[in-house]
DRENZAVEX-90764 format. One record per residue (C-alpha): residue number from 1; residue in one letter; y, x, z. Coordinates in nm, 3 decimals. Each point is the difference from the previous one (the first is absolute). Layout:
(NUM; "A"; (Y; X; Z)),
...
REM end
This chain:
(1; "X"; (-2.344; -5.195; 5.887)),
(2; "X"; (-0.283; 0.251; 0.037)),
(3; "X"; (-0.087; 0.208; -0.307)),
(4; "X"; (-0.377; -0.010; -0.045)),
(5; "X"; (-0.208; 0.289; -0.128)),
(6; "X"; (-0.272; -0.055; -0.260)),
(7; "X"; (-0.283; 0.004; 0.253)),
(8; "X"; (0.186; -0.259; 0.212)),
(9; "X"; (-0.010; -0.277; -0.262)),
(10; "X"; (-0.253; -0.217; 0.192)),
(11; "X"; (0.221; 0.030; 0.309)),
(12; "X"; (0.307; -0.085; -0.207)),
(13; "X"; (-0.168; -0.316; -0.129)),
(14; "X"; (-0.084; -0.116; 0.352)),
(15; "X"; (0.346; 0.072; 0.138)),
(16; "X"; (0.163; -0.176; -0.295)),
(17; "X"; (-0.217; -0.304; 0.072)),
(18; "X"; (0.108; 0.007; 0.365)),
(19; "X"; (0.367; 0.004; -0.106)),
(20; "X"; (-0.057; -0.293; -0.234)),
(21; "X"; (-0.171; -0.201; 0.273)),
(22; "X"; (0.281; 0.074; 0.245)),
(23; "X"; (0.254; -0.128; -0.250)),
(24; "X"; (-0.207; -0.315; -0.044)),
(25; "X"; (-0.026; -0.044; 0.376)),
(26; "X"; (0.377; 0.046; 0.038)),
(27; "X"; (0.051; -0.295; -0.233)),
(28; "X"; (-0.185; -0.213; 0.253)),
(29; "X"; (-0.247; -0.143; -0.248)),
(30; "X"; (-0.318; 0.137; 0.155)),
(31; "X"; (-0.124; 0.140; 0.327)),
(32; "X"; (-0.172; 0.313; -0.119)),
(33; "X"; (0.050; 0.241; 0.289)),
(34; "X"; (-0.374; 0.031; 0.054)),
(35; "X"; (-0.051; 0.106; -0.361)),
(36; "X"; (0.283; 0.252; 0.030)),
(37; "X"; (-0.157; 0.141; 0.317)),
(38; "X"; (-0.334; 0.044; -0.176)),
(39; "X"; (0.161; 0.174; -0.295)),
(40; "X"; (0.203; 0.228; 0.229)),
(41; "X"; (-0.316; 0.101; 0.184)),
(42; "X"; (-0.177; 0.069; -0.329)),
(43; "X"; (0.299; 0.198; -0.131)),
(44; "X"; (0.023; 0.211; 0.317)),
(45; "X"; (-0.370; 0.081; -0.014)),
(46; "X"; (0.020; 0.090; -0.368)),
(47; "X"; (0.301; 0.224; 0.064)),
(48; "X"; (-0.172; 0.174; 0.290)),
(49; "X"; (-0.324; 0.049; -0.193)),
(50; "X"; (0.184; 0.130; -0.306)),
(51; "X"; (0.201; 0.256; 0.195)),
(52; "X"; (-0.295; 0.131; 0.198)),
(53; "X"; (-0.175; 0.112; -0.319)),
(54; "X"; (0.281; 0.125; -0.221)),
(55; "X"; (-0.093; 0.267; -0.253)),
(56; "X"; (0.212; 0.317; -0.020)),
(57; "X"; (0.165; -0.134; -0.317)),
(58; "X"; (0.083; -0.329; 0.170)),
(59; "X"; (0.148; 0.191; 0.293)),
(60; "X"; (0.215; 0.188; -0.249)),
(61; "X"; (0.132; -0.331; -0.127)),
(62; "X"; (0.073; -0.115; 0.355)),
(63; "X"; (0.178; 0.328; 0.076)),
(64; "X"; (0.224; -0.065; -0.303)),
(65; "X"; (0.065; -0.367; 0.078)),
(66; "X"; (0.367; -0.077; -0.080)),
(67; "X"; (0.045; -0.186; 0.330)),
(68; "X"; (-0.146; 0.277; 0.215)),
(69; "X"; (0.256; 0.130; 0.254)),
(70; "X"; (0.188; 0.310; -0.113)),
(71; "X"; (0.202; 0.270; 0.177)),
(72; "X"; (0.308; -0.218; 0.053)),
(73; "X"; (-0.214; -0.277; 0.147)),
(74; "X"; (-0.163; 0.238; 0.247)),
(75; "X"; (0.336; 0.148; 0.097)),
(76; "X"; (0.146; -0.346; 0.057)),
(77; "X"; (-0.299; -0.122; 0.197)),
(78; "X"; (-0.082; 0.311; 0.204)),
(79; "X"; (0.301; 0.219; 0.056)),
(80; "X"; (0.334; -0.051; 0.173)),
(81; "X"; (0.327; 0.179; -0.069)),
(82; "X"; (-0.115; 0.131; -0.339)),
(83; "X"; (0.258; 0.242; -0.139)),
(84; "X"; (-0.083; 0.085; -0.364)),
(85; "X"; (0.076; 0.351; -0.122)),
(86; "X"; (0.032; 0.081; -0.368)),
(87; "X"; (0.009; 0.294; -0.236)),
(88; "X"; (-0.178; 0.333; -0.025)),
(89; "X"; (0.324; 0.205; 0.018)),
(90; "X"; (-0.089; 0.143; -0.336)),
(91; "X"; (-0.026; -0.254; -0.284)),
(92; "X"; (0.026; -0.361; 0.113)),
(93; "X"; (-0.151; -0.287; 0.196)),
(94; "X"; (-0.340; -0.130; -0.103)),
(95; "X"; (-0.049; -0.371; 0.073)),
(96; "X"; (-0.380; 0.018; -0.021)),
(97; "X"; (-0.018; 0.192; 0.329)),
(98; "X"; (0.210; -0.133; 0.286)),
(99; "X"; (0.042; 0.113; 0.358)),
(100; "X"; (0.217; 0.044; 0.303)),
(101; "X"; (0.023; -0.013; 0.377)),
(102; "X"; (-0.146; -0.300; 0.183)),
(103; "X"; (-0.144; -0.124; 0.329)),
(104; "X"; (-0.350; -0.133; 0.060)),
(105; "X"; (0.026; -0.171; 0.336)),
(106; "X"; (0.181; 0.252; 0.221)),
(107; "X"; (-0.105; 0.302; -0.206)),
(108; "X"; (0.234; 0.158; -0.254)),
(109; "X"; (-0.157; 0.141; -0.313)),
(110; "X"; (0.044; 0.068; -0.371)),
(111; "X"; (-0.165; -0.238; -0.245)),
(112; "X"; (-0.054; 0.083; -0.369)),
(113; "X"; (-0.182; -0.192; -0.270)),
(114; "X"; (-0.042; -0.119; -0.355)),
(115; "X"; (0.173; -0.320; -0.107)),
(116; "X"; (-0.141; -0.181; -0.306)),
(117; "X"; (0.238; -0.296; -0.011)),
(118; "X"; (-0.092; -0.368; -0.009)),
(119; "X"; (0.155; -0.134; -0.321)),
(120; "X"; (0.082; 0.138; -0.344)),
(121; "X"; (0.346; 0.123; 0.094)),
(122; "X"; (-0.104; 0.171; 0.323)),
(123; "X"; (-0.316; 0.147; -0.155)),
(124; "X"; (0.207; 0.166; -0.267)),
(125; "X"; (0.252; 0.121; 0.258)),
(126; "X"; (-0.275; 0.149; 0.216)),
(127; "X"; (-0.194; 0.129; -0.302)),
(128; "X"; (-0.310; -0.193; 0.112)),
(129; "X"; (-0.036; 0.233; 0.299)),
(130; "X"; (-0.053; 0.309; -0.215)),
(131; "X"; (0.196; 0.279; 0.166)),
(132; "X"; (0.198; 0.262; -0.187)),
(133; "X"; (0.062; 0.358; 0.116)),
(134; "X"; (0.320; -0.101; 0.179)),
(135; "X"; (-0.199; -0.260; 0.192)),
(136; "X"; (-0.245; 0.257; 0.136)),
(137; "X"; (0.284; 0.240; 0.074)),
(138; "X"; (0.174; -0.279; 0.190)),
(139; "X"; (-0.322; -0.048; 0.198)),
(140; "X"; (-0.003; 0.373; 0.080)),
(141; "X"; (0.361; -0.022; 0.121)),
(142; "X"; (-0.085; -0.293; 0.227)),
(143; "X"; (-0.307; 0.176; 0.139)),
(144; "X"; (0.217; 0.305; 0.073)),
(145; "X"; (0.237; -0.223; 0.196)),
(146; "X"; (-0.290; -0.152; 0.190)),
(147; "X"; (-0.130; 0.346; 0.089)),
(148; "X"; (0.345; 0.116; 0.111)),
(149; "X"; (0.055; -0.298; 0.230)),
(150; "X"; (-0.362; -0.027; 0.120)),
(151; "X"; (-0.055; -0.344; -0.153)),
(152; "X"; (-0.343; -0.124; -0.112)),
(153; "X"; (-0.044; -0.073; -0.372)),
(154; "X"; (-0.162; -0.316; -0.137)),
(155; "X"; (-0.063; -0.029; -0.374)),
(156; "X"; (-0.099; -0.315; -0.188)),
(157; "X"; (-0.183; 0.090; -0.320)),
(158; "X"; (-0.008; -0.244; -0.292)),
(159; "X"; (0.013; 0.154; -0.345)),
(160; "X"; (-0.214; 0.018; -0.311)),
(161; "X"; (0.111; 0.364; -0.023)),
(162; "X"; (0.306; 0.216; -0.045)),
(163; "X"; (0.218; -0.069; -0.304)),
(164; "X"; (-0.156; 0.185; -0.300)),
(165; "X"; (0.306; 0.000; -0.227)),
(166; "X"; (0.142; 0.302; -0.180)),
(167; "X"; (0.320; -0.008; 0.206)),
(168; "X"; (-0.199; 0.025; 0.322)),
(169; "X"; (-0.199; 0.293; -0.133)),
(170; "X"; (0.322; 0.173; -0.103)),
(171; "X"; (0.127; -0.031; 0.357)),
(172; "X"; (-0.318; 0.145; 0.151)),
(173; "X"; (-0.221; -0.296; 0.089)),
(174; "X"; (-0.308; 0.207; 0.087)),
(175; "X"; (0.200; 0.244; 0.212)),
(176; "X"; (0.173; -0.284; 0.188)),
(177; "X"; (-0.334; -0.168; 0.077)),
(178; "X"; (-0.150; 0.330; 0.117)),
(179; "X"; (0.301; 0.073; 0.223)),
(180; "X"; (-0.015; -0.347; 0.151)),
(181; "X"; (-0.371; 0.040; 0.075)),
(182; "X"; (0.070; 0.339; 0.154)),
(183; "X"; (0.277; -0.146; 0.215)),
(184; "X"; (-0.234; -0.271; 0.132)),
(185; "X"; (-0.255; 0.262; 0.101)),
(186; "X"; (0.257; 0.223; 0.172)),
(187; "X"; (0.174; -0.265; 0.211)),
(188; "X"; (0.010; 0.062; 0.374)),
(189; "X"; (0.039; -0.369; 0.081)),
(190; "X"; (-0.256; -0.283; -0.018)),
(191; "X"; (-0.056; -0.142; -0.346)),
(192; "X"; (-0.180; -0.321; -0.090)),
(193; "X"; (-0.058; -0.098; -0.363)),
(194; "X"; (-0.105; -0.353; -0.092)),
(195; "X"; (-0.132; -0.098; -0.342)),
(196; "X"; (0.124; -0.359; -0.016)),
(197; "X"; (-0.077; -0.072; -0.366)),
(198; "X"; (-0.083; 0.258; -0.263)),
(199; "X"; (-0.035; 0.365; 0.089)),
(200; "X"; (0.013; 0.165; -0.337)),
(201; "X"; (-0.051; 0.372; -0.068)),
(202; "X"; (0.243; 0.271; 0.113)),
(203; "X"; (0.276; -0.256; 0.016)),
(204; "X"; (-0.179; -0.143; 0.304)),
(205; "X"; (-0.129; 0.324; 0.154)),
(206; "X"; (0.355; 0.138; 0.006)),
(207; "X"; (0.080; -0.254; 0.274)),
(208; "X"; (-0.348; -0.025; 0.152)),
(209; "X"; (-0.103; 0.348; 0.115)),
(210; "X"; (0.017; -0.113; 0.363)),
(211; "X"; (-0.220; 0.051; 0.305)),
(212; "X"; (-0.061; -0.375; 0.004)),
(213; "X"; (-0.059; -0.184; -0.328)),
(214; "X"; (-0.039; -0.377; 0.027)),
(215; "X"; (-0.081; -0.255; -0.270)),
(216; "X"; (0.036; -0.373; -0.018)),
(217; "X"; (-0.338; -0.166; -0.049)),
(218; "X"; (0.048; -0.083; -0.369)),
(219; "X"; (0.209; 0.301; -0.101)),
(220; "X"; (-0.134; 0.267; -0.237)),
(221; "X"; (0.049; 0.377; -0.006)),
(222; "X"; (-0.109; 0.229; -0.284)),
(223; "X"; (0.083; 0.303; -0.212)),
(224; "X"; (0.057; -0.221; -0.306)),
(225; "X"; (0.008; -0.370; -0.078)),
(226; "X"; (-0.328; -0.164; -0.108)),
(227; "X"; (0.156; -0.068; -0.341)),
(228; "X"; (0.102; 0.364; -0.036)),
(229; "X"; (-0.345; 0.121; 0.099)),
(230; "X"; (-0.166; -0.239; -0.248)),
(231; "X"; (0.234; 0.112; -0.277)),
(232; "X"; (-0.100; 0.362; 0.056)),
(233; "X"; (-0.375; -0.055; 0.036)),
(234; "X"; (-0.060; -0.281; -0.248)),
(235; "X"; (0.318; 0.003; -0.211)),
(236; "X"; (0.070; -0.358; 0.105)),
(237; "X"; (0.157; -0.171; 0.298)),
(238; "X"; (-0.246; -0.289; -0.031)),
(239; "X"; (-0.242; 0.178; 0.232)),
(240; "X"; (0.247; 0.022; 0.287)),
(241; "X"; (-0.234; -0.204; 0.219)),
(242; "X"; (-0.282; 0.250; -0.058)),
(243; "X"; (0.234; 0.289; 0.077)),
(244; "X"; (0.120; -0.168; 0.320)),
(245; "X"; (-0.360; -0.032; 0.120)),
(246; "X"; (-0.068; 0.367; -0.060)),
(247; "X"; (0.326; 0.137; 0.143)),
(248; "X"; (-0.048; -0.107; 0.365)),
(249; "X"; (0.358; -0.129; 0.022)),
(250; "X"; (-0.025; -0.265; 0.271)),
(251; "X"; (0.098; 0.043; 0.364)),
(252; "X"; (-0.362; -0.054; 0.102)),
(253; "X"; (-0.123; 0.278; -0.233)),
(254; "X"; (0.272; 0.240; 0.106)),
(255; "X"; (-0.055; -0.055; 0.372)),
(256; "X"; (-0.365; 0.099; -0.046)),
(257; "X"; (0.107; 0.311; -0.192)),
(258; "X"; (0.251; 0.099; 0.270)),
(259; "X"; (0.299; -0.022; -0.233)),
(260; "X"; (0.169; -0.263; 0.219)),
(261; "X"; (-0.011; -0.055; 0.374)),
(262; "X"; (0.041; -0.373; 0.052)),
(263; "X"; (-0.023; -0.329; -0.189)),
(264; "X"; (0.256; -0.269; 0.085)),
(265; "X"; (-0.141; -0.351; -0.027)),
(266; "X"; (0.184; -0.238; -0.234)),
(267; "X"; (0.027; -0.378; 0.027)),
(268; "X"; (-0.281; -0.189; -0.176)),
(269; "X"; (0.092; -0.009; -0.367)),
(270; "X"; (0.210; 0.318; 0.011)),
(271; "X"; (0.333; 0.108; 0.145)),
(272; "X"; (0.188; -0.210; -0.255)),
(273; "X"; (-0.136; -0.323; 0.153)),
(274; "X"; (0.156; 0.069; 0.340)),
(275; "X"; (0.247; 0.285; -0.026)),
(276; "X"; (0.137; -0.047; 0.351)),
(277; "X"; (-0.345; 0.036; 0.157)),
(278; "X"; (-0.084; 0.301; -0.217)),
(279; "X"; (0.326; 0.172; 0.091)),
(280; "X"; (-0.040; -0.071; 0.372)),
(281; "X"; (-0.359; 0.131; -0.001)),
(282; "X"; (0.110; 0.320; -0.170)),
(283; "X"; (0.287; 0.047; 0.246)),
(284; "X"; (-0.240; -0.022; 0.293)),
(285; "X"; (-0.231; 0.259; -0.157)),
(286; "X"; (0.286; 0.243; -0.069)),
(287; "X"; (0.125; -0.035; 0.357)),
(288; "X"; (-0.349; 0.074; 0.137)),
(289; "X"; (-0.035; 0.311; -0.214)),
(290; "X"; (0.346; 0.125; 0.096)),
(291; "X"; (-0.073; -0.046; 0.370)),
(292; "X"; (-0.285; 0.247; -0.041)),
(293; "X"; (0.167; 0.248; -0.233)),
(294; "X"; (0.324; 0.045; 0.195)),
(295; "X"; (-0.206; 0.163; 0.275)),
(296; "X"; (-0.089; 0.294; -0.227)),
(297; "X"; (0.190; 0.328; -0.030)),
(298; "X"; (0.143; 0.114; -0.334)),
(299; "X"; (-0.277; 0.255; -0.055)),
(300; "X"; (-0.267; -0.259; 0.080)),
(301; "X"; (0.145; -0.244; -0.254)),
(302; "X"; (-0.002; 0.263; -0.275)),
(303; "X"; (-0.355; 0.103; 0.090)),
(304; "X"; (-0.115; -0.363; -0.007)),
(305; "X"; (0.133; -0.041; -0.354)),
(306; "X"; (-0.151; 0.325; -0.117)),
(307; "X"; (-0.339; -0.081; 0.148)),
(308; "X"; (0.006; -0.354; -0.138)),
(309; "X"; (0.054; 0.102; -0.361)),
(310; "X"; (-0.230; 0.303; 0.011)),
(311; "X"; (-0.284; -0.224; 0.118)),
(312; "X"; (0.032; -0.243; -0.290)),
(313; "X"; (-0.286; 0.058; -0.242)),
(314; "X"; (-0.187; 0.242; 0.225)),
(315; "X"; (-0.370; -0.051; 0.071)),
REM end
């Protein structure tokens, strides 16, 4: 069963009606296939029209959809021979940030990303994708391995932000995020970062300071959540939709600003409606970017990253 967002209620009503008619038709009491066909056509048009004019706040809701594919789904659908590696060799193993060796087609690489979980138990285990210091230090360790063995790095970003708890601060959260960002910028191998859901604050940038930054069509990427911004500016989270409009958080906004390099088209209705197609489309885009980047020398890759981030915000 698809979970519908608030703005999808008219679509939900139509699709529920279609299901009811199908059940009636299965009972053999009426021949209503023509009516079902009409309703399906109307539902498809409504879905397409709705998703071509989503507001930034609605895109935020889509990016957070509970059925949207997460890191483990992308790994399962895209990569072969995935060998997970754990631990930061200092404190412990953070389950919010996962990674390891893998193959994309015939190319070996290192893949790292945030995992939010898909039910209550797994969300708690993965801390809702909010990385702790040991998670970012694990990412640094994996990037070091990639650099040593000349393997490209692919990161899949999906977090509302790094974990803000006292324990994380005690273990050096800010320092770990800064070191991870620094490591991204200093890599001598190709790096592609993909914002597949939420790209929140430093928790996202720590895995996204790459020479190629991609975003799924309905993903969002910002320095703070719309609710957090609204709470600061208006002392209430009720104006999150207003904040989202002002923050330029959509892939379309960020492409115009030069923050990201490419938008990956999602299936009509969002990646959660056809995860297999969304995953396959992303895999093709990553492969295309890697084919270009592997031609560059180490110094050229570092220069490309430096130039990219220095240009952001310049006139």
